[in-house]
C-alpha positions in Angstrom: -60.4 34.0 -100.2 -62.5 32.0 -98.5 -65.3 33.8 -97.6 -67.4 34.9 -100.9 -68.7 38.6 -101.4 -72.4 37.0 -102.0 -72.4 35.3 -99.0 -71.2 38.0 -96.9 -74.2 40.4 -98.9 -76.7 37.3 -98.1 -75.7 37.3 -94.2 -75.5 41.5 -93.9 -78.3 41.5 -91.1 -76.9 39.1 -89.0 -73.5 40.2 -89.8 -74.3 43.8 -88.6 -76.6 42.1 -85.5 -73.9 39.6 -84.0 -71.5 43.2 -84.2 -74.3 45.1 -82.3 -74.6 42.0 -80.0 -70.9 42.3 -79.3 -71.0 45.8 -78.6 -73.8 45.4 -76.8 -72.0 42.6 -74.6 -69.2 44.7 -73.8 -70.7 47.3 -72.3 -73.0 45.6 -70.5 -69.7 43.8 -69.1 -68.4 47.4 -68.2 -71.5 48.7 -66.5 -73.6 46.0 -65.3 -71.0 43.5 -64.4 -70.0 41.0 -62.2 -67.6 42.3 -59.5 -67.2 39.3 -57.3 -66.3 37.2 -60.3 -68.9 34.6 -59.2 -71.1 35.2 -62.3 -70.5 32.5 -65.1 -70.7 35.1 -67.8 -70.5 38.8 -66.4 -67.2 37.9 -65.2 -64.9 38.6 -67.7 -64.9 40.5 -71.2 -64.8 38.3 -73.4 -67.8 35.7 -72.6 -70.3 38.3 -72.1 -69.0 40.0 -75.5 -69.6 36.5 -76.8 -72.8 35.8 -75.8 -74.1 39.0 -77.5 -72.3 38.6 -80.6 -74.5 34.7 -80.6 -78.0 36.3 -79.0 -77.0 39.0 -82.1 -76.6 37.0 -84.8 -79.8 34.9 -84.2 -81.9 37.7 -83.7 -80.7 38.7 -87.1 -81.1 35.6 -88.6 -84.9 35.6 -86.8 -85.8 38.7 -88.1 -84.0 37.8 -92.1 -86.1 34.7 -92.2 -89.5 37.0 -91.4 -88.6 39.2 -94.0 -87.5 36.2 -96.5 -90.9 34.5 -95.6 -92.8 37.9 -96.1 -91.4 38.6 -99.3 -92.0 34.9 -100.7 -95.8 35.3 -99.6 -95.8 38.3 -101.1 -94.2 37.3 -104.5 -97.1 34.4 -104.6 -99.6 36.7 -103.7 -98.3 38.9 -107.1 -98.1 35.6 -108.9 -102.1 34.8 -108.4 -103.2 38.2 -109.3 -101.5 37.8 -112.8 
């Protein structure tokens, strides 16, 4: 297996939000889209889905970093109290 279960568990939030972003990108193309075909991102379904996936992953990564920093700060404050 190329990806370990630990790696998937550590990236769970990013993967979930990437899937949500992909679905959101596809829905955006389906209902908003660009009928003329001159829009680079919105004219075909796979570009809007790809961009949705990337944006979803990046948002998930950003949120994960914030959560990690909050936990680290809390652990440091717990150590000082003891």
